[in-house]
FIDRENTOR-553005 format. One line per field, with one value per atom (N, C-alpha, C): chain; residue number from 1; atom name; residue in one letter; x, y, z. Coordinates in nm, 4 decimals. Example, Ala and Ser with C-alpha at 12.3 -4.5 7.8 and 13.67 -1.06 7.14 Angstrom:
BEGIN
cadena	c(A,A,A,A,A,A)
num	c(1,1,1,2,2,2)
atomo	c(N,CA,C,N,CA,C)
residuo	c(a,a,a,s,s,s)
X	c(1.3190,1.2300,1.3200,1.2850,1.3670,1.2900)
Y	c(-0.5690,-0.4500,-0.3300,-0.2250,-0.1060,0.0030)
Z	c(0.7800,0.7800,0.7800,0.7080,0.7140,0.7870)
This chain:
BEGIN
cadena	c(A,A,A,A,A,A,A,A,A,A,A,A,A,A,A,A,A,A,A,A,A,A,A,A,A,A,A,A,A,A,A,A,A,A,A,A,A,A,A,A,A,A,A,A,A,A,A,A,A,A,A,A,A,A,A,A,A,A,A,A,A,A,A,A,A,A,A,A,A,A,A,A,A,A,A,A,A,A,A,A,A,A,A,A,A,A,A,A,A,A,A,A,A,A,A,A,A,A,A,A,A,A,A,A,A,A,A,A,A,A,A,A,A,A,A,A,A,A,A,A,A,A,A,A,A,A,A,A,A,A,A,A,A,A,A,A,A,A,A,A,A,A,A,A,A,A,A,A,A,A,A,A,A,A,A,A,A,A,A,A,A,A,A,A,A,A,A,A,A,A,A,A,A,A,A,A,A,A,A,A,A,A,A,A,A,A,A,A,A,A,A,A,A,A,A,A,A,A,A,A,A,A,A,A,A,A,A,A,A,A,A,A,A,A,A,A,A,A,A,A,A,A,A,A,A,A,A,A,A,A,A,A,A,A,A,A,A,A,A,A,A,A,A,A,A,A,A,A,A,A,A,A,A,A,A,A,A,A,A,A,A,A,A,A,A,A,A,A,A,A,A,A,A,A,A,A,A,A,A,A,A,A,A,A,A,A,A,A,A,A,A,A,A,A,A,A,A,A,A,A,A,A,A,A,A,A,A,A,A,A,A,A,A,A,A,A,A,A,A,A,A,A,A,A,A,A,A,A,A,A,A,A,A,A,A,A,A,A,A,A,A,A,A,A,A,A,A,A,A,A,A,A,A,A,A,A,A,A,A,A,A,A,A,A,A,A,A,A,A,A,A,A,A,A,A,A,A,A,A,A,A,A,A,A,A,A,A,A,A,A,A,A,A,A,A,A,A,A,A,A,A,A,A,A,A,A,A,A,A,A,A,A,A,A,A,A,A,A,A,A,A,A,A,A,A,A,A,A,A,A,A,A,A,A,A,A,A,A,A,A,A,A,A,A,A,A,A,A,A,A,A,A,A,A,A,A,A,A,A,A,A,A,A,A,A,A,A,A,A,A,A,A,A,A,A,A,A,A,A,A)
num	c(1,1,1,2,2,2,3,3,3,4,4,4,5,5,5,6,6,6,7,7,7,8,8,8,9,9,9,10,10,10,11,11,11,12,12,12,13,13,13,14,14,14,15,15,15,16,16,16,17,17,17,18,18,18,19,19,19,20,20,20,21,21,21,22,22,22,23,23,23,24,24,24,25,25,25,26,26,26,27,27,27,28,28,28,29,29,29,30,30,30,31,31,31,32,32,32,33,33,33,34,34,34,35,35,35,36,36,36,37,37,37,38,38,38,39,39,39,40,40,40,41,41,41,42,42,42,43,43,43,44,44,44,45,45,45,46,46,46,47,47,47,48,48,48,49,49,49,50,50,50,51,51,51,52,52,52,53,53,53,54,54,54,55,55,55,56,56,56,57,57,57,58,58,58,59,59,59,60,60,60,61,61,61,62,62,62,63,63,63,64,64,64,65,65,65,66,66,66,67,67,67,68,68,68,69,69,69,70,70,70,71,71,71,72,72,72,73,73,73,74,74,74,75,75,75,76,76,76,77,77,77,78,78,78,79,79,79,80,80,80,81,81,81,82,82,82,83,83,83,84,84,84,85,85,85,86,86,86,87,87,87,88,88,88,89,89,89,90,90,90,91,91,91,92,92,92,93,93,93,94,94,94,95,95,95,96,96,96,97,97,97,98,98,98,99,99,99,100,100,100,101,101,101,102,102,102,103,103,103,104,104,104,105,105,105,106,106,106,107,107,107,108,108,108,109,109,109,110,110,110,111,111,111,112,112,112,113,113,113,114,114,114,115,115,115,116,116,116,117,117,117,118,118,118,119,119,119,120,120,120,121,121,121,122,122,122,123,123,123,124,124,124,125,125,125,126,126,126,127,127,127,128,128,128,129,129,129,130,130,130,131,131,131,132,132,132,133,133,133,134,134,134,135,135,135,136,136,136,137,137,137,138,138,138,139,139,139,140,140,140,141,141,141,142,142,142,143,143,143,144,144,144,145,145,145,146,146,146,147,147,147,148,148,148,149,149,149,150,150,150,151,151,151,152,152,152,153,153,153,154,154,154,155,155,155,156,156,156,157,157,157,158,158,158,159,159,159,160,160,160)
atomo	c(N,CA,C,N,CA,C,N,CA,C,N,CA,C,N,CA,C,N,CA,C,N,CA,C,N,CA,C,N,CA,C,N,CA,C,N,CA,C,N,CA,C,N,CA,C,N,CA,C,N,CA,C,N,CA,C,N,CA,C,N,CA,C,N,CA,C,N,CA,C,N,CA,C,N,CA,C,N,CA,C,N,CA,C,N,CA,C,N,CA,C,N,CA,C,N,CA,C,N,CA,C,N,CA,C,N,CA,C,N,CA,C,N,CA,C,N,CA,C,N,CA,C,N,CA,C,N,CA,C,N,CA,C,N,CA,C,N,CA,C,N,CA,C,N,CA,C,N,CA,C,N,CA,C,N,CA,C,N,CA,C,N,CA,C,N,CA,C,N,CA,C,N,CA,C,N,CA,C,N,CA,C,N,CA,C,N,CA,C,N,CA,C,N,CA,C,N,CA,C,N,CA,C,N,CA,C,N,CA,C,N,CA,C,N,CA,C,N,CA,C,N,CA,C,N,CA,C,N,CA,C,N,CA,C,N,CA,C,N,CA,C,N,CA,C,N,CA,C,N,CA,C,N,CA,C,N,CA,C,N,CA,C,N,CA,C,N,CA,C,N,CA,C,N,CA,C,N,CA,C,N,CA,C,N,CA,C,N,CA,C,N,CA,C,N,CA,C,N,CA,C,N,CA,C,N,CA,C,N,CA,C,N,CA,C,N,CA,C,N,CA,C,N,CA,C,N,CA,C,N,CA,C,N,CA,C,N,CA,C,N,CA,C,N,CA,C,N,CA,C,N,CA,C,N,CA,C,N,CA,C,N,CA,C,N,CA,C,N,CA,C,N,CA,C,N,CA,C,N,CA,C,N,CA,C,N,CA,C,N,CA,C,N,CA,C,N,CA,C,N,CA,C,N,CA,C,N,CA,C,N,CA,C,N,CA,C,N,CA,C,N,CA,C,N,CA,C,N,CA,C,N,CA,C,N,CA,C,N,CA,C,N,CA,C,N,CA,C,N,CA,C,N,CA,C,N,CA,C,N,CA,C,N,CA,C,N,CA,C,N,CA,C,N,CA,C,N,CA,C,N,CA,C,N,CA,C,N,CA,C,N,CA,C,N,CA,C,N,CA,C,N,CA,C,N,CA,C,N,CA,C,N,CA,C,N,CA,C,N,CA,C,N,CA,C,N,CA,C,N,CA,C,N,CA,C,N,CA,C,N,CA,C,N,CA,C,N,CA,C,N,CA,C,N,CA,C,N,CA,C)
residuo	c(m,m,m,s,s,s,a,a,a,i,i,i,l,l,l,l,l,l,p,p,p,y,y,y,t,t,t,h,h,h,g,g,g,c,c,c,f,f,f,v,v,v,c,c,c,g,g,g,a,a,a,s,s,s,n,n,n,p,p,p,h,h,h,g,g,g,l,l,l,q,q,q,l,l,l,r,r,r,f,f,f,r,r,r,v,v,v,e,e,e,d,d,d,g,g,g,e,e,e,v,v,v,r,r,r,a,a,a,d,d,d,f,f,f,r,r,r,p,p,p,k,k,k,a,a,a,q,q,q,h,h,h,e,e,e,g,g,g,y,y,y,r,r,r,g,g,g,i,i,i,i,i,i,h,h,h,g,g,g,g,g,g,v,v,v,v,v,v,a,a,a,s,s,s,v,v,v,l,l,l,d,d,d,e,e,e,i,i,i,m,m,m,f,f,f,w,w,w,a,a,a,v,v,v,a,a,a,y,y,y,a,a,a,g,g,g,r,r,r,q,q,q,f,f,f,y,y,y,v,v,v,s,s,s,v,v,v,e,e,e,v,v,v,a,a,a,v,v,v,r,r,r,y,y,y,l,l,l,h,h,h,k,k,k,v,v,v,e,e,e,v,v,v,d,d,d,g,g,g,q,q,q,y,y,y,l,l,l,l,l,l,v,v,v,g,g,g,r,r,r,v,v,v,v,v,v,r,r,r,d,d,d,q,q,q,r,r,r,r,r,r,v,v,v,c,c,c,l,l,l,a,a,a,e,e,e,a,a,a,e,e,e,l,l,l,r,r,r,a,a,a,a,a,a,d,d,d,g,g,g,i,i,i,v,v,v,c,c,c,a,a,a,a,a,a,a,a,a,t,t,t,g,g,g,k,k,k,f,f,f,l,l,l,p,p,p,v,v,v,r,r,r,s,s,s,g,g,g,e,e,e,v,v,v,p,p,p,l,l,l,n,n,n,h,h,h,e,e,e,d,d,d,f,f,f,c,c,c,a,a,a,d,d,d,a,a,a,e,e,e,t,t,t,l,l,l,s,s,s,p,p,p,r,r,r,d,d,d,f,f,f,l,l,l,r,r,r,f,f,f)
X	c(0.0846,0.0000,0.0889,0.0658,0.1485,0.0970,0.1847,0.1517,0.0679,-0.0169,-0.0937,-0.0256,0.0239,0.0894,-0.0164,-0.0066,-0.1050,-0.0650,-0.1623,-0.1325,-0.0383,0.0223,0.1079,0.0949,0.1300,0.1095,0.2422,0.2287,0.3473,0.4129,0.3326,0.3895,0.3975,0.3367,0.3340,0.4751,0.4953,0.6261,0.6671,0.5725,0.6073,0.6082,0.5040,0.4978,0.5199,0.5337,0.5426,0.6635,0.6381,0.7456,0.8202,0.7546,0.8162,0.8658,0.8603,0.9028,1.0502,1.1413,1.2840,1.3256,1.2440,1.2751,1.2057,1.1223,1.0417,1.1086,1.0327,1.0827,1.0572,0.9597,0.9262,0.9036,0.8287,0.7979,0.6880,0.6925,0.5898,0.5213,0.3905,0.3116,0.2483,0.2380,0.1810,0.0971,0.0036,-0.0765,-0.0249,0.0114,0.0589,0.0014,-0.0558,-0.1059,-0.1986,-0.2818,-0.3800,-0.3253,-0.1990,-0.1378,-0.0828,-0.0665,0.0010,0.1467,0.2367,0.3798,0.4550,0.5717,0.6612,0.8027,0.8970,1.0380,1.0841,1.1684,1.2114,1.3620,1.4327,1.5773,1.6065,1.6034,1.6221,1.7632,1.7709,1.8968,1.9457,2.0652,2.1255,2.0411,1.9712,1.8910,1.7688,1.7438,1.6304,1.6733,1.8011,1.8492,1.8166,1.8106,1.8028,1.9424,1.9721,2.1100,2.1894,2.3211,2.4062,2.3836,2.3459,2.3283,2.1952,2.1129,1.9842,1.8708,1.7707,1.6593,1.5737,1.5331,1.4497,1.3170,1.2740,1.1493,1.0277,1.0299,0.9190,0.9075,1.0205,1.0190,0.9628,1.0048,0.9521,0.8014,0.7553,0.6106,0.5374,0.5980,0.5343,0.5136,0.6159,0.6004,0.5015,0.4959,0.3978,0.2555,0.2387,0.1078,0.0635,0.1554,0.1219,0.0859,0.1572,0.1252,-0.0090,-0.0422,-0.1753,-0.2830,-0.2559,-0.3524,-0.3823,-0.2770,-0.2987,-0.3705,-0.3466,-0.4181,-0.5681,-0.6053,-0.7487,-0.8100,-0.7341,-0.7868,-0.8124,-0.7212,-0.7404,-0.8587,-0.8666,-0.9759,-1.1113,-1.1171,-1.2441,-1.2726,-1.1746,-1.1868,-1.2280,-1.1694,-1.1949,-1.0825,-1.0850,-0.9855,-1.0220,-0.9204,-0.9338,-0.8341,-0.8551,-0.7561,-0.7241,-0.5995,-0.5612,-0.6039,-0.6625,-0.7036,-0.6276,-0.5628,-0.4803,-0.3786,-0.2528,-0.1464,-0.0585,-0.0357,0.0545,0.1693,0.2911,0.4097,0.4935,0.5401,0.6358,0.7677,0.8720,1.0056,1.0794,1.1127,1.1682,1.3183,1.3647,1.5061,1.5379,1.6641,1.7018,1.6826,1.6482,1.6343,1.7529,1.8359,1.9633,1.9634,2.0450,2.0669,2.1142,2.0577,2.0903,2.0563,1.9840,1.9375,1.8249,1.8003,1.6902,1.5782,1.4599,1.3460,1.2219,1.1308,1.0012,0.8938,0.8037,0.6852,0.5694,0.4899,0.3734,0.2575,0.1443,0.0257,-0.0959,-0.1893,-0.3115,-0.4258,-0.5461,-0.6669,-0.6929,-0.7197,-0.7516,-0.9022,-0.9725,-1.1185,-1.1754,-1.2725,-1.3397,-1.4780,-1.4884,-1.6170,-1.6834,-1.8062,-1.8783,-1.8168,-1.7773,-1.7258,-1.5734,-1.5098,-1.3641,-1.3051,-1.1884,-1.1176,-0.9892,-0.9630,-0.8441,-0.7400,-0.6161,-0.5090,-0.3867,-0.2956,-0.1672,-0.0586,0.0642,0.1766,0.3040,0.3990,0.5318,0.6371,0.7499,0.8688,0.9684,1.0012,1.0861,1.2216,1.3243,1.4593,1.4696,1.5764,1.5965,1.5964,1.6368,1.6380,1.5039,1.4017,1.2681,1.2390,1.3388,1.3176,1.2306,1.1298,1.0414,1.1113,1.1387,1.2070,1.1097,0.9904,0.8870,0.7515,0.6528,0.5173,0.4206,0.3084,0.2111,0.0695,-0.0197,-0.1634,-0.2217,-0.3324,-0.3937,-0.5434,-0.6075,-0.7510,-0.7688,-0.8549,-0.8742,-1.0223,-1.0553,-1.1932,-1.2072,-1.3189,-1.3397,-1.3639,-1.3202,-1.3407,-1.4470,-1.5459,-1.6477,-1.5835,-1.6308,-1.5660,-1.5507,-1.6460,-1.6373,-1.5387,-1.4880,-1.3981,-1.2517,-1.2209,-1.0835,-1.0038,-0.8938,-0.8157,-0.7186,-0.7584,-0.6791,-0.7714,-0.7125,-0.7895,-0.7010,-0.7526,-0.6791,-0.5448,-0.5321,-0.4060,-0.2956,-0.3322,-0.2327,-0.1608,-0.2209,-0.1629,-0.0762,0.0269,0.1157,0.0491,0.0636,0.0127,0.1129,0.0679,0.1571,0.0752,0.1043,0.0273,0.0442,0.1482,0.1718,0.0955,0.0424,-0.0261,-0.1771,-0.2437,-0.3889,-0.4301,-0.5190,-0.5619,-0.6424,-0.6173,-0.6984,-0.8473,-0.8780,-1.0185,-1.0888,-1.0141,-1.0720,-1.0743,-1.0103,-0.9822,-1.0371,-1.0241,-1.0658,-1.1785,-1.2757,-1.3881,-1.3542,-1.3452,-1.3290,-1.3665)
Y	c(-0.1186,0.0000,0.1245,0.2143,0.3346,0.4415,0.5317,0.6384,0.7459,0.8095,0.9256,1.0475,1.1369,1.2582,1.3630,1.4188,1.5162,1.6576,1.7467,1.8852,1.9532,2.0605,2.1392,2.2853,2.3732,2.5161,2.5855,2.7141,2.7966,2.8383,2.8787,2.9473,2.8733,2.7580,2.6864,2.6587,2.6731,2.6446,2.4989,2.4073,2.2654,2.2175,2.2500,2.1960,2.3001,2.4256,2.5323,2.5234,2.5036,2.4899,2.6210,2.7339,2.8643,2.9309,2.8612,2.9183,2.8835,2.9795,2.9490,2.9129,2.9461,2.9151,2.7879,2.7317,2.6164,2.4828,2.3785,2.2415,2.1777,2.2281,2.1847,2.0334,1.9794,1.8366,1.8066,1.6867,1.6387,1.5194,1.5247,1.4218,1.3293,1.2029,1.1019,1.0043,0.9392,0.8354,0.7012,0.6168,0.4812,0.3858,0.2772,0.1736,0.2292,0.3250,0.3797,0.4789,0.5159,0.6141,0.7294,0.8438,0.9554,0.9500,0.9680,0.9584,1.0747,1.1025,1.2021,1.1703,1.1943,1.1821,1.3159,1.3107,1.4314,1.4222,1.5210,1.5303,1.6701,1.6859,1.8187,1.8728,2.0023,2.0730,2.1461,2.2002,2.2706,2.3892,2.4559,2.5720,2.5321,2.4029,2.3544,2.3059,2.3216,2.2686,2.3596,2.2963,2.3660,2.3581,2.2448,2.2176,2.1797,2.1974,2.1670,2.0224,2.0098,1.8784,1.8112,1.8724,1.8123,1.9067,1.8520,1.9324,1.9847,2.1098,2.1763,2.1020,2.0860,2.0157,2.0795,2.2100,2.2785,2.2410,2.2172,2.1725,2.0308,1.9455,1.8091,1.8120,1.8947,1.9065,1.9564,2.0487,2.1027,1.9956,1.9124,1.8106,1.7026,1.6710,1.5728,1.6285,1.7552,1.8207,1.8209,1.8534,1.8631,1.7269,1.6227,1.4917,1.4421,1.4757,1.4398,1.5195,1.6488,1.7289,1.6621,1.6238,1.5653,1.4310,1.3564,1.2292,1.2538,1.3489,1.3750,1.4468,1.5369,1.6087,1.5126,1.4202,1.3230,1.2309,1.1836,1.0932,1.1628,1.2884,1.3615,1.4457,1.4562,1.5367,1.6807,1.7347,1.8742,1.9246,2.0544,2.1150,2.0965,2.0873,2.0776,2.1738,2.2049,2.2772,2.1919,2.1949,2.1212,2.2032,2.1343,2.1998,2.1450,2.0324,1.9753,1.8807,1.8987,1.8099,1.7776,1.6492,1.6037,1.5281,1.5663,1.5061,1.4391,1.3188,1.2488,1.2407,1.2955,1.2937,1.1737,1.0770,0.9503,0.9361,0.9877,0.9834,1.1126,1.1517,1.2754,1.2612,1.3738,1.3841,1.4687,1.4125,1.4754,1.5466,1.6501,1.7238,1.6260,1.6391,1.5580,1.4097,1.3723,1.2343,1.2108,1.0857,1.0513,0.9918,1.0540,1.0162,0.9964,0.9187,0.8969,0.9422,1.0258,1.0664,0.9794,0.9330,0.8500,0.9025,0.9293,0.9773,0.8970,0.8830,0.8068,0.8587,0.8359,0.8691,0.7553,0.7898,0.6908,0.6740,0.7877,0.7834,0.9124,0.8977,1.0128,1.0236,1.1143,1.1398,1.2540,1.2806,1.3831,1.5218,1.5602,1.6949,1.7030,1.5922,1.5937,1.4673,1.4844,1.3713,1.3506,1.2279,1.1959,1.1299,1.1718,1.1197,1.0905,1.0149,0.9881,0.9904,1.0148,1.0234,0.9768,0.9365,0.8983,0.9586,0.9892,1.0273,0.9143,0.8415,0.7228,0.7478,0.6978,0.7024,0.5988,0.6058,0.5144,0.3682,0.3413,0.2041,0.1620,0.2496,0.2174,0.2586,0.3043,0.3476,0.4729,0.4741,0.5897,0.6938,0.8095,0.9178,1.0112,1.0238,1.1077,1.0558,1.0699,1.0256,1.1329,1.1430,1.2465,1.1947,1.2574,1.2405,1.3790,1.3862,1.5166,1.5085,1.6202,1.6369,1.7486,1.7240,1.8164,1.8430,1.9700,2.0103,2.0480,2.0082,2.0469,2.1970,2.2534,2.3948,2.4038,2.4888,2.5076,2.5646,2.5190,2.5540,2.7042,2.7842,2.9288,2.9963,2.9241,2.9821,2.9423,2.8690,2.8268,2.9467,2.9811,3.0986,3.0692,2.9844,2.9519,2.9502,2.9634,2.9395,2.8599,2.8307,2.7443,2.8020,2.9341,2.9967,2.9743,2.9399,2.9137,2.7808,2.6928,2.5612,2.5635,2.4816,2.4710,2.3870,2.4315,2.3545,2.2437,2.1219,2.0073,1.8906,1.8484,1.7419,1.6074,1.5911,1.4627,1.4476,1.5570,1.5502,1.5494,1.5045,1.5085,1.6555,1.6935,1.8329,1.8680,1.9844,2.0237,2.0369,2.0654,2.0750,1.9403,1.8327,1.6977,1.6397,1.7071,1.6456,1.7259,1.8567,1.9413,2.0336,2.0470,2.1375,2.2735,2.3738,2.5123,2.6083)
Z	c(0.0000,0.0000,0.0000,-0.0934,-0.1010,-0.0052,0.0293,0.1226,0.0547,0.1325,0.0880,0.1472,0.0628,0.1100,0.1435,0.2627,0.3092,0.2680,0.2588,0.2195,0.3190,0.2750,0.3618,0.3205,0.4130,0.3899,0.3572,0.3312,0.3070,0.4392,0.5396,0.6544,0.7857,0.8002,0.9278,0.9792,1.1088,1.1681,1.1464,1.1507,1.1399,0.9950,0.9166,0.7795,0.6708,0.7063,0.6072,0.5163,0.3883,0.2899,0.2665,0.2930,0.2681,0.3953,0.5071,0.6336,0.6571,0.6383,0.6508,0.7935,0.8921,1.0317,1.0792,0.9938,1.0328,1.0084,1.0363,1.0275,0.8914,0.8189,0.6823,0.6723,0.7674,0.7666,0.6666,0.6108,0.5184,0.5833,0.5893,0.6555,0.5523,0.5909,0.5025,0.5846,0.5173,0.5799,0.5303,0.6246,0.5945,0.6986,0.6516,0.7416,0.8502,0.8137,0.9067,1.0076,0.9947,1.0844,1.0019,1.0661,1.0018,1.0459,0.9502,0.9779,0.9129,0.9677,0.9092,0.9535,0.8654,0.8999,0.9561,1.0573,1.1274,1.1502,1.0966,1.1185,1.1729,1.3052,1.3649,1.3437,1.3361,1.3098,1.4359,1.4269,1.5406,1.5868,1.4943,1.5351,1.6179,1.6342,1.7135,1.8522,1.8851,2.0123,2.1294,2.2470,2.3748,2.4342,2.4993,2.5389,2.4148,2.4204,2.3056,2.2599,2.1330,2.0732,2.1007,2.1862,2.2236,2.1834,2.1195,2.0691,2.1837,2.1711,2.2711,2.2871,2.4093,2.4372,2.3731,2.3546,2.2883,2.1415,2.0768,1.9380,1.9313,2.0228,2.0287,2.0514,2.1440,2.1700,2.0450,1.9727,1.8512,1.7447,1.7218,1.6171,1.6590,1.7872,1.8351,1.8246,1.8597,1.8455,1.6997,1.6098,1.4677,1.4078,1.4448,1.3879,1.4396,1.5648,1.6156,1.5432,1.5176,1.4409,1.3072,1.2326,1.1015,1.1111,1.2165,1.2349,1.2519,1.3364,1.3572,1.2374,1.1737,1.0569,0.9417,0.9195,0.8114,0.8426,0.9643,1.0027,0.9955,1.0416,1.0457,0.9235,0.8329,0.7109,0.7412,0.8491,0.8843,0.9734,1.0000,1.0864,1.2331,1.3143,1.4600,1.5231,1.6490,1.7279,1.8499,1.8888,2.0096,2.1309,2.2271,2.3514,2.4711,2.4513,2.5581,2.4960,2.5322,2.4861,2.6064,2.6272,2.7338,2.6676,2.7041,2.6437,2.7520,2.7215,2.8072,2.7309,2.7911,2.7316,2.7904,2.7060,2.7532,2.7277,2.6148,2.5777,2.5032,2.5059,2.4377,2.2864,2.2262,2.0814,2.0366,1.9498,1.9179,1.7833,1.7753,1.6511,1.5438,1.4251,1.3073,1.3211,1.4269,1.4375,1.3370,1.3062,1.2155,1.2984,1.2893,1.3723,1.2860,1.3407,1.2784,1.3744,1.3256,1.4017,1.3574,1.4535,1.4246,1.5072,1.4408,1.5105,1.4709,1.5658,1.5375,1.6239,1.5752,1.6518,1.7488,1.8728,1.9749,1.9854,1.9896,2.0017,1.9441,1.8583,1.7985,1.8604,1.9564,2.0196,1.9443,1.9761,1.9014,1.9156,2.0344,2.0585,2.0662,2.0919,2.1083,2.0461,1.9879,1.9286,2.0094,2.0481,2.1257,2.0343,2.0494,1.9640,2.0492,1.9901,2.0539,1.9480,1.9929,1.9000,1.9676,1.8835,1.9311,1.8393,1.8971,1.8218,1.8453,1.7385,1.7490,1.6846,1.7500,1.6937,1.5818,1.5055,1.3928,1.4364,1.5613,1.6115,1.6711,1.6609,1.7092,1.8524,1.9244,2.0627,2.0634,2.1500,2.1629,2.2500,2.1916,2.2623,2.3329,2.2765,2.3373,2.2917,2.3793,2.3481,2.3955,2.3266,2.3612,2.3451,2.4192,2.4002,2.3835,2.3124,2.2903,2.2737,2.3047,2.2827,2.1812,2.0830,1.9725,1.9525,1.9354,1.9079,1.7614,1.6988,1.5591,1.5477,1.4358,1.4057,1.2965,1.3177,1.2141,1.0892,0.9746,0.8480,0.8272,0.8670,0.8488,0.9417,1.0407,1.1406,1.1211,1.0159,0.9904,0.9389,1.0063,0.9644,0.8501,0.7579,0.6391,0.5189,0.4016,0.2796,0.1841,0.0681,-0.0249,-0.0667,-0.0684,-0.1074,-0.0043,0.1193,0.2225,0.2010,0.1209,0.0958,-0.0290,-0.0279,-0.1432,-0.2512,-0.3749,-0.4888,-0.5167,-0.5030,-0.5192,-0.5725,-0.6936,-0.7579,-0.6886,-0.6089,-0.5418,-0.4104,-0.3572,-0.2286,-0.2471,-0.1446,-0.1400,-0.1385,-0.2253,-0.2310,-0.1063,-0.0469,0.0685,0.0325,-0.0919,-0.1354,-0.1279,-0.1492,-0.1455,-0.0045,0.0870,0.2153,0.3329,0.3273,0.4382,0.3975,0.4848,0.4593,0.5176,0.4310,0.4783,0.3706)
């Protein structure tokens, strides 16, 4: 089964292709989970050689967002994110982010995520609660997304 590449924006800190200060991650759906490869750089460190915990929390939040957005075919906002830091995340390391929906309730969607090292060790794990955003209240439009023939079009996937 081939991966489904998810849309991405110009300006987002995590997925923004045009954000020179961002992480520029690309998200995909594989085997019922949302995944992304993550190779943090020196500008993302807190302590020398170790990635700042806020950056780790950001990528875990974002992968959970894409998991619930893909499952629900709409936008959500995170209202609660809990992160457990288990092992250090190092500059220039190769990591895999994995996110999935745990439970989709009517008013809130619950998700979980992991940041795994190349050897499969879980370096950080998160849980999150996400609320759906009404289509008229989404602060994005189609021009905010990058035109890319290889990705799922936001028009086919997200209601806004």
